C-alpha positions in Angstrom: 37.1 121.6 51.5 35.2 118.5 50.3 38.2 117.5 48.2 40.5 117.8 51.2 38.2 115.8 53.4 37.9 113.1 50.7 41.7 112.9 50.4 42.0 112.5 54.2 39.4 109.7 54.2 41.3 107.8 51.4 44.5 108.2 53.3 42.9 106.8 56.5 41.5 103.9 54.5 44.9 103.0 53.1 46.5 103.1 56.5 43.8 100.8 57.8 44.2 98.5 54.8 48.0 98.4 55.3 47.6 97.6 59.0 45.1 94.8 58.2 47.5 93.2 55.7 50.4 93.5 58.1 48.3 91.8 60.8 47.4 88.9 58.5 51.0 88.5 57.5 52.1 88.3 61.1 49.4 85.7 61.9 50.4 83.6 58.9 54.0 83.5 59.9 53.0 82.0 63.2 51.7 78.9 61.5 54.5 76.2 61.4 55.7 72.8 62.3 58.1 71.8 65.1 60.4 68.9 64.0 61.8 66.6 66.6 64.6 65.7 66.9 66.0 68.8 65.3 68.9 66.8 64.0 66.5 64.8 61.8 66.6 61.1 60.9 69.7 59.0 61.6 69.6 55.3 60.5 72.4 52.8 61.2 72.0 49.7 59.0 73.7 46.4 58.0 72.9 44.2 55.0 69.7 42.2 55.0 68.2 43.9 58.0 65.5 46.6 58.0 66.7 49.6 60.1 64.7 52.7 60.9 64.4 55.9 62.8 61.5 58.1 63.7 60.7 61.8 63.5 57.9 63.7 65.2 56.1 66.6 63.6 54.2 68.9 65.9 52.1 71.4 64.0 50.9 74.7 65.4 47.2 75.4 65.6 47.3 77.5 62.5 48.8 74.6 60.4 45.7 73.7 58.4 47.3 72.6 55.1 48.7 69.1 54.3 52.5 68.8 54.5 54.2 66.3 52.3 57.9 65.3 52.0 60.0 63.5 49.5 63.7 62.4 49.5 66.4 64.3 47.7 69.4 62.5 46.2 71.0 60.1 48.7 74.8 59.9 48.3 78.1 59.1 50.0 81.3 60.3 48.4 81.1 58.2 45.3 78.0 56.1 45.7 74.3 56.7 45.3 71.3 54.8 46.6 68.0 54.6 44.7 65.5 56.9 46.5 62.7 54.4 46.1 64.4 52.1 48.6 63.9 54.5 51.5 60.4 54.3 52.8 58.1 56.1 55.3 55.3 54.7 57.5 52.8 56.8 59.5 49.0 57.1 60.1 48.5 58.4 56.6 50.4 55.8 54.6 49.1 52.4 53.7 52.1 50.5 55.2 55.6 51.6 54.2 55.7 53.8 51.1 58.8 54.8 49.1 60.0 58.4 49.4 60.9 58.9 45.8 57.7 60.9 45.6 55.8 63.2 48.0 54.2 61.4 50.9 51.9 62.9 53.5 53.4 63.6 57.0 50.6 66.0 58.2 47.1 66.2 56.9 46.4 69.8 58.2 43.7 68.4 60.5 45.9 67.6 63.5 44.9 70.6 65.6 48.4 70.8 67.2 48.5 67.0 67.8 51.9 65.5 66.9 52.4 62.9 64.3 55.2 60.3 64.3 56.6 59.1 61.0 59.1 56.2 60.8 61.6 56.1 57.9 63.1 52.7 57.1 65.9 51.3 54.9 67.1 47.8 54.2 70.7 47.6 52.7 71.7 44.9 50.3 75.1 43.2 50.2 76.0 45.3 47.2 75.6 48.6 49.1 79.0 49.9 49.9 79.7 50.8 53.6 79.8 54.5 54.4 77.8 57.5 55.4 75.0 58.6 53.0 73.6 62.1 53.4 70.4 63.7 52.2 67.2 65.4 53.4 63.5 65.3 53.0 62.2 68.2 51.1 58.7 69.7 51.8 56.1 70.6 49.3 55.6 74.0 51.0 57.7 76.4 53.1 58.3 73.9 55.9 61.9 73.1 56.9 63.8 70.2 55.4 64.3 67.1 57.5 68.0 66.0 57.5 68.6 62.3 56.8 71.8 60.4 57.5 72.1 56.7 56.7 75.2 54.9 58.0 75.9 51.5 56.4 78.2 49.4 58.6 80.7 46.9 57.2 79.5 43.3 57.6 80.8 39.9 56.8 79.1 36.6 57.5 81.2 33.5 57.5 80.4 29.9 58.2 81.9 26.4 57.5 79.9 23.4 56.4 80.6 21.3 58.4 81.7 23.6 61.3 83.9 20.8 62.7 85.7 18.3 60.6 88.2 15.4 60.9 91.3 15.0 58.8 92.9 11.5 58.6 96.7 11.5 58.2 98.0 10.5 54.8 100.6 11.6 52.3 100.9 14.1 49.4 101.3 11.2 47.0 98.2 9.3 48.3 96.2 12.0 50.1 93.1 11.3 52.2 91.2 14.5 51.7 88.6 16.2 53.9 86.4 18.8 52.3 84.8 21.9 53.8 82.4 24.4 52.1 83.1 28.1 52.8 79.8 30.1 53.0 80.3 33.8 53.1 78.6 37.2 52.5 80.3 40.6 52.6 79.4 44.1 51.7 83.1 45.1 51.4 84.1 46.2 47.9 87.0 43.8 48.1 88.0 41.1 50.5 90.5 38.3 51.0 90.3 35.0 52.9 93.4 33.7 54.7 94.0 30.4 56.6 96.6 29.5 59.3 96.8 26.3 61.4 97.8 25.7 64.9 99.9 22.7 66.0 97.7 19.6 66.5 98.1 18.3 70.1 97.6 14.6 71.0 94.5 14.3 73.1 96.1 12.3 75.9 99.7 13.1 75.8 102.5 15.6 74.9 102.9 14.5 71.3 101.9 16.8 68.6 101.7 17.3 64.8 103.4 20.5 63.8 101.4 22.9 61.6 104.1 22.6 58.8 102.4 19.2 58.0 98.9 20.7 57.6 98.0 21.5 54.0 95.0 23.0 52.1 93.9 24.0 48.6 90.9 25.2 46.8 89.0 22.3 45.2 89.2 22.4 41.4 88.4 19.1 39.7 89.2 20.3 36.2 92.5 21.9 37.2 93.8 20.7 40.6 95.6 23.3 42.6 98.9 23.1 44.4 98.8 22.2 48.1 99.7 25.1 50.4 101.2 24.8 53.9 99.2 26.3 56.8 102.1 27.0 59.1 101.7 30.7 58.3 98.9 33.0 57.2 98.2 32.2 53.6 95.6 33.7 51.1 93.2 31.2 49.5 90.2 33.1 48.1 89.5 36.7 47.2 86.4 38.5 45.9 84.1 41.5 45.8 80.9 42.3 47.7 78.6 39.3 47.6 75.4 38.0 49.2 75.6 34.9 51.3 76.7 32.1 49.0 79.2 29.2 48.9 82.4 30.9 47.7 84.7 27.9 47.6 85.3 24.3 48.7 88.6 23.7 50.5 90.4 20.4 50.7 92.6 19.6 53.7 95.2 16.9 54.4 97.7 16.2 57.3 100.9 14.5 56.3 101.8 11.5 58.4 105.2 10.4 59.8 106.2 6.9 60.8 106.7 7.7 64.5 103.3 9.5 64.9 101.4 7.9 67.8 98.0 6.6 66.8 95.1 8.5 68.3 93.2 11.8 68.1 95.0 15.1 67.7 93.1 18.3 68.3 93.7 21.8 67.0 92.3 24.8 65.2 92.5 26.2 61.7 91.9 29.9 61.7 89.9 31.5 58.9 90.7 35.3 58.6 88.8 37.7 56.4 90.5 40.9 55.4 88.1 43.7 54.2 89.1 46.6 52.0 87.4 49.9 51.6 
């Protein structure tokens, strides 16, 4: 009789223990973090400019442990970006800190108060345009935070000087006007084309046709052949580059005896073709 009573007491104790463990398990599963937006972080960036996006983490009242994240590999189809160049900034970081290692997003002391973290990235001119996909991985069981960085194609182009005057002359005795071409591009390959309009006399109907407008790339050691600008013509090509002087162009306009003296106005178009 005593043995049977003892067995019933042990069985009752085990049931109570199992119930207690189940209760603890259910309560633990209720601890968590709500990530907003659910789509994660999406950054649209261009070379030389810091771009960012923010994510809000709202912990439950049972979230009492610190939550840290670090960046997984960040890639497009055939390009990879160094993880240390992606940074996060929030109340727990001292300024912006790189995400190549775990960084604190929640301390565990928020008591359900949300915390906003801002992720930032600054592309260089050598970063190839495209969509780079990754995610932030947690140090615990929290969900990953998706990350998408879109690098837009960008080309900067300026002339020094922006406006210039060309005196008429001849190919045998040219009077040359020089213009520096300053350019930056993140395209893997690009080409620069020129084409001239007809030059119109400022106070009359006379004009100088564009088949008398010439240009060439300056090369003191090995002078280039003059090229007509009456149709779109390639002058310079290259690869992704920061903003630098890529070439100096020389211009001349061939004169004719019956040209009326005075000022002729027109445009020379500079066209950049980018390749993926």
